[in-house]
C-alpha positions as CSV (number, residue, x, y, z in Angstrom):
1,M,44.8,-51.2,47.8
2,A,46.4,-50.8,51.2
3,A,49.6,-52.8,51.7
4,Q,49.6,-54.0,55.3
5,Y,52.4,-55.3,57.4
6,A,52.4,-58.0,60.1
7,E,55.3,-58.7,62.5
8,G,54.5,-62.3,62.3
9,V,57.4,-63.6,64.3
10,R,56.9,-63.1,68.0
11,G,53.5,-64.5,68.8
12,G,52.1,-65.2,72.3
13,Y,53.5,-64.2,75.7
14,S,56.8,-64.9,77.4
15,P,56.5,-68.0,79.7
16,N,58.1,-65.9,82.4
17,V,55.3,-63.3,82.4
18,P,52.2,-64.4,84.3
19,T,48.9,-63.9,82.5
20,N,45.3,-64.9,82.9
21,R,44.7,-65.0,79.1
22,K,43.4,-68.3,77.9
23,P,45.4,-70.1,75.1
24,R,44.1,-69.3,71.7
25,V,42.1,-72.1,70.1
26,T,43.9,-73.2,66.9
27,I,42.5,-74.3,63.6
28,D,44.0,-77.7,64.1
29,Q,42.0,-78.1,67.3
30,V,38.8,-77.3,65.5
31,A,39.7,-79.7,62.7
32,Q,40.4,-82.5,65.3
33,A,37.1,-81.8,67.1
34,T,35.1,-82.0,63.9
35,G,37.0,-84.8,62.2
36,V,38.0,-82.8,59.1
37,S,41.2,-81.4,57.7
38,R,42.5,-77.9,58.6
39,Q,42.0,-76.9,55.0
40,T,38.3,-77.8,55.3
41,V,38.0,-75.8,58.4
42,S,39.7,-72.8,56.7
43,R,37.3,-73.1,53.7
44,A,34.2,-73.2,56.0
45,I,35.3,-70.2,58.1
46,N,36.3,-68.2,55.0
47,N,33.0,-69.1,53.2
48,K,34.9,-70.7,50.3
49,T,33.2,-72.9,47.7
50,E,33.5,-76.7,47.3
51,I,32.3,-77.6,50.8
52,D,29.0,-79.2,51.8
53,P,26.7,-76.6,53.5
54,E,25.9,-79.0,56.4
55,T,29.6,-79.6,57.0
56,R,30.3,-75.9,56.9
57,Q,27.6,-75.3,59.5
58,R,28.8,-78.1,61.7
59,I,32.3,-76.6,61.6
60,L,31.1,-73.1,62.3
61,D,29.0,-74.3,65.3
62,A,32.0,-76.1,66.7
63,A,34.4,-73.2,66.2
64,Q,32.0,-70.8,67.9
65,A,31.5,-73.2,70.9
66,M,35.3,-73.6,71.2
67,G,35.9,-69.9,71.1
68,Y,38.0,-70.1,67.9
69,R,38.8,-66.8,66.3
70,P,40.5,-66.6,62.8
71,S,43.5,-64.5,63.7
72,R,43.5,-62.6,60.4
73,F,40.0,-61.3,61.0
74,A,40.4,-60.6,64.7
75,R,43.5,-58.5,64.0
76,G,41.8,-56.6,61.2
77,L,44.5,-57.6,58.7
78,V,42.2,-58.5,55.8
79,R,38.7,-58.3,54.6
80,Q,36.8,-61.5,53.9
81,D,36.0,-60.5,50.3
82,L,39.6,-59.9,49.3
83,I,42.4,-62.3,48.2
84,T,45.3,-61.9,50.5
85,I,48.9,-62.8,49.7
86,G,51.4,-63.5,52.4
87,L,54.8,-62.3,51.3
88,V,57.7,-63.7,53.4
89,I,61.1,-61.9,53.0
90,A,64.4,-62.4,54.8
91,D,65.3,-58.9,55.8
92,V,63.2,-55.7,55.4
93,L,66.4,-53.6,55.8
94,N,68.2,-55.3,52.9
95,P,67.7,-53.1,49.9
96,F,67.2,-56.2,47.7
97,F,63.8,-57.0,49.3
98,P,62.0,-53.6,49.0
99,E,62.4,-53.8,45.3
100,V,61.0,-57.4,45.3
101,T,58.2,-56.2,47.5
102,A,57.4,-53.3,45.2
103,G,56.9,-55.8,42.3
104,V,54.6,-58.0,44.4
105,L,52.5,-55.0,45.6
106,E,52.2,-53.6,42.1
107,A,51.1,-56.9,40.6
108,A,48.7,-57.6,43.5
109,E,47.1,-54.2,43.2
110,R,46.4,-54.7,39.5
111,R,44.3,-57.7,40.6
112,G,42.6,-56.0,43.5
113,W,44.5,-58.2,46.1
114,Q,46.2,-57.1,49.3
115,V,49.5,-58.2,50.7
116,V,50.7,-59.0,54.2
117,V,54.5,-58.8,54.7
118,Y,56.4,-61.0,57.1
119,N,60.1,-60.6,58.0
120,T,62.2,-63.6,59.2
121,G,65.8,-62.6,59.2
122,S,66.5,-66.0,57.6
123,E,66.3,-67.5,61.1
124,R,65.0,-71.1,61.0
125,R,62.7,-70.6,64.0
126,K,61.1,-67.5,62.6
127,E,60.7,-69.1,59.2
128,L,58.8,-72.0,60.8
129,E,56.7,-69.7,62.9
130,V,55.7,-67.5,59.9
131,V,54.9,-70.5,57.8
132,D,52.5,-71.7,60.5
133,M,50.7,-68.4,60.5
134,L,50.3,-68.3,56.7
135,F,47.8,-71.2,56.8
136,D,45.4,-69.2,59.0
137,Q,46.0,-65.7,57.6
138,V,46.3,-65.7,53.8
139,D,44.9,-67.3,50.6
140,A,48.4,-67.8,49.0
141,G,52.0,-67.5,50.0
142,I,55.0,-66.0,48.3
143,A,58.2,-66.6,50.2
144,F,61.9,-66.4,50.4
145,L,62.8,-69.3,52.7
146,L,66.3,-70.5,53.4
147,H,65.7,-73.6,55.5
148,H,64.6,-76.9,54.1
149,D,62.2,-77.8,56.9
150,A,60.4,-74.5,56.6
151,I,59.9,-75.1,52.8
152,A,58.7,-78.6,53.4
153,K,56.2,-77.3,56.0
154,A,54.9,-74.5,53.8
155,T,54.3,-76.9,50.9
156,A,52.8,-79.8,52.8
157,G,49.3,-78.3,53.0
158,N,46.8,-77.1,50.4
159,L,47.9,-73.5,50.6
160,P,48.9,-72.2,47.1
161,F,52.6,-71.5,47.6
162,V,55.4,-69.9,45.4
163,L,59.1,-69.7,46.3
164,L,61.2,-66.7,45.6
165,D,64.7,-67.7,44.5
166,K,63.9,-71.4,44.5
167,G,67.2,-72.5,43.0
168,G,67.8,-76.2,43.5
169,R,65.4,-76.4,46.4
170,A,62.0,-78.1,46.3
171,P,62.0,-78.6,42.5
172,A,58.3,-79.7,42.5
173,V,57.2,-76.4,44.1
174,P,56.3,-73.4,41.8
175,G,58.6,-70.5,42.1
176,V,61.0,-68.1,40.4
177,R,64.5,-69.3,39.7
178,I,67.3,-66.8,39.5
179,D,70.0,-68.0,37.1
180,F,72.9,-67.6,39.6
181,E,75.0,-70.1,37.6
182,G,74.8,-68.1,34.4
183,G,75.3,-64.8,36.3
184,A,78.2,-65.9,38.4
185,R,79.9,-67.5,35.4
186,R,79.7,-64.2,33.4
187,G,81.0,-62.2,36.3
188,L,83.9,-64.4,37.1
189,E,84.9,-64.9,33.5
190,Y,84.9,-61.2,33.1
191,L,87.4,-60.8,36.0
192,I,89.6,-63.7,34.6
193,D,89.6,-62.2,31.1
194,R,90.7,-58.9,32.7
195,G,93.8,-60.8,33.9
196,H,92.9,-61.6,37.5
197,R,94.1,-64.9,38.9
198,R,93.9,-64.4,42.6
199,I,90.2,-63.9,42.9
200,A,88.8,-64.2,46.5
201,M,85.1,-64.7,47.5
202,L,83.2,-63.1,50.3
203,D,80.4,-65.5,51.1
204,D,77.1,-65.1,53.0
205,E,77.7,-66.7,56.4
206,A,74.0,-67.6,56.7
207,Y,74.6,-70.5,54.4
208,L,77.1,-72.1,56.7
209,S,74.3,-73.2,59.1
210,A,71.5,-73.8,56.7
211,E,70.7,-76.9,54.7
212,A,70.5,-75.0,51.4
213,P,72.6,-75.1,48.3
214,N,75.1,-72.3,48.0
215,T,75.0,-71.8,44.2
216,R,77.3,-68.8,44.1
217,R,80.1,-70.5,46.1
218,E,79.7,-73.7,44.0
219,L,80.0,-71.7,40.8
220,Y,83.0,-69.8,42.1
221,L,84.9,-73.0,42.7
222,K,83.7,-74.6,39.4
223,V,84.6,-71.7,37.2
224,M,88.0,-71.3,38.8
225,G,88.7,-75.0,38.4
226,E,87.6,-74.9,34.8
227,R,90.0,-72.1,34.1
228,G,92.9,-73.9,35.9
229,I,93.1,-71.3,38.7
230,P,93.9,-72.8,42.1
231,V,91.9,-71.5,45.0
232,D,93.4,-71.1,48.5
233,I,90.7,-72.0,51.1
234,N,91.4,-68.7,52.9
235,W,90.3,-66.8,49.8
236,I,86.7,-67.7,50.8
237,Q,85.7,-65.6,53.8
238,P,82.2,-65.8,55.4
239,A,80.6,-62.4,55.8
240,H,77.5,-61.2,57.6
241,N,75.0,-60.0,55.0
242,S,75.6,-56.3,55.5
243,I,78.0,-53.5,54.6
244,D,79.7,-53.9,58.0
245,G,79.9,-57.6,57.5
246,G,81.6,-57.1,54.1
247,A,84.1,-54.7,55.7
248,A,85.0,-57.1,58.4
249,A,85.4,-60.0,56.0
250,M,87.7,-57.9,53.7
251,E,89.9,-57.1,56.7
252,R,90.2,-60.8,57.5
253,L,90.9,-61.6,53.9
254,L,93.7,-59.0,53.6
255,S,95.3,-60.2,56.9
256,A,95.7,-63.7,55.3
257,H,96.2,-62.8,51.7
258,K,97.4,-59.3,50.8
259,D,98.1,-60.5,47.3
260,V,94.4,-61.0,46.1
261,T,93.7,-58.8,43.1
262,A,89.9,-59.2,42.9
263,V,86.9,-59.9,45.1
264,F,83.7,-61.7,44.1
265,A,81.1,-60.9,46.7
266,Y,77.9,-62.9,47.5
267,N,75.9,-59.7,47.0
268,D,76.2,-55.9,46.6
269,L,76.0,-55.1,50.3
270,I,79.0,-57.3,51.1
271,A,80.9,-56.0,48.1
272,I,80.3,-52.4,49.1
273,G,81.5,-52.9,52.6
274,A,84.6,-54.7,51.3
275,Q,85.4,-52.0,48.8
276,L,85.0,-49.3,51.4
277,R,87.3,-51.1,53.8
278,A,89.9,-51.7,51.1
279,R,90.0,-48.0,50.2
280,A,90.2,-47.1,53.9
281,L,93.3,-49.4,54.2
282,G,95.0,-47.6,51.3
283,L,94.2,-49.9,48.4
284,G,93.3,-48.5,45.0
285,V,90.1,-49.7,43.4
286,P,90.4,-51.3,40.9
287,E,94.2,-50.7,40.5
288,D,95.1,-52.9,43.5
289,C,91.9,-54.8,44.0
290,A,88.8,-55.0,41.8
291,F,85.3,-55.7,43.2
292,L,82.3,-57.5,41.7
293,G,78.9,-57.6,43.4
294,F,75.7,-59.5,42.8
295,D,72.1,-58.2,42.9
296,G,72.4,-54.8,41.2
297,L,71.3,-52.6,44.1
298,S,70.9,-48.9,43.3
299,I,73.3,-47.9,46.1
300,G,76.1,-49.6,44.1
301,E,76.0,-46.5,41.8
302,L,76.6,-44.2,44.7
303,V,79.9,-45.6,46.1
304,E,83.3,-44.4,44.7
305,P,84.1,-46.0,42.4
306,P,80.7,-47.3,41.3
307,L,80.3,-51.0,41.8
308,T,80.5,-53.5,38.9
309,T,77.7,-56.0,39.6
310,L,75.4,-58.7,38.3
311,H,72.0,-57.0,38.1
312,I,68.8,-58.9,39.0
313,D,65.4,-57.4,37.9
314,K,64.0,-57.6,41.4
315,R,60.6,-55.9,40.6
316,R,60.1,-58.5,37.8
317,L,60.9,-61.2,40.3
318,G,58.1,-60.1,42.5
319,E,55.6,-59.7,39.6
320,I,56.3,-63.2,38.3
321,A,55.7,-64.7,41.7
322,V,52.3,-63.0,41.9
323,E,51.5,-64.3,38.4
324,Q,52.3,-67.8,39.5
325,A,50.2,-67.5,42.6
326,A,47.3,-66.3,40.4
327,L,47.7,-69.5,38.3
328,L,47.5,-71.7,41.5
329,L,44.5,-69.8,42.9
330,G,42.9,-70.3,39.5
331,G,43.0,-74.0,39.9
332,M,46.3,-74.9,38.1
333,S,48.2,-77.7,39.7
334,E,51.8,-77.1,40.9
335,D,53.3,-79.2,38.2
336,E,51.4,-77.3,35.5
337,V,52.9,-73.9,36.5
338,P,55.6,-73.1,34.0
339,E,59.1,-72.5,35.3
340,A,60.1,-68.8,35.5
341,V,63.8,-67.7,35.3
342,I,65.4,-64.3,35.9
343,E,68.7,-63.9,34.1
344,P,71.3,-61.6,35.9
345,Q,73.0,-59.1,33.6
346,L,76.6,-58.0,34.0
347,I,76.8,-54.2,34.6
348,V,80.4,-53.0,34.2
349,R,81.3,-49.9,36.2
350,A,84.5,-48.6,37.5
351,S,85.2,-51.0,40.4
352,A,86.4,-53.8,38.1
């Protein structure tokens, strides 16, 4: 099986660049012209079952007359006799997602399926654009989506759809839930039991502008409250989801609160950046400040000292998502697909 990649986010021409190219006829226009749903048009064009032969021929004749070209065939992305999974990830450069992708690819290959990968950067516009393309290009979708309207759009049609890291979003939609609550609790209680009382959090700034539950922040505040530990609002610093973002957030944190003794980071990338900056500023790790990450990236073992983290089995996350997609493609309804949960495991290393 060849894993294939599609940019899937730009689409079309800039309105400032003149072109004689005619606008592409969409599947919605064919559906409107023939008086059927877009799903029926998709089934007719893809030679799927459960469609009347006369209806199929009427749709095919109309599509040909209108000049409709199914984009996935025109671009050579898939073969008509293969099941194609559309995998939507937030950031191809984030080491979390290649491991998830590897799990999806391995599970798909065992079934003889192929995978098209889309990257959104967790931007609302790109998520909506990619979701639009999935209906025309794939047989099922597996996606990490941050924005509520993108999730609603993806699940509004008949396309089998599975959410990665569904959390508290779209409870009726099949997906894999990561038990962030259990993981965050184990990590924070470990720090507290080690004697830390001034525990800061470096949060992912993407959640500040998205309508999505921020489970890790909620659990940070909840656990600190349960243990009777007051939290200064300046202990929570937003960080860009990167090593540089973690470093910048740590510098801001220390400028406001030099007395923090531990940092709970949204993920390993942010934690690594923060730890590196703390050491560059002369702090001992963990003597002056301890660091706890989340995700369990392999690069956490390469920093000095190695990062204590909450490890998520990312390959298994991808494999389970494919298993759920297979159930949906096999005819199981969304509410029949059993819930799948990944439990983060505390990996204690030298940073905390």
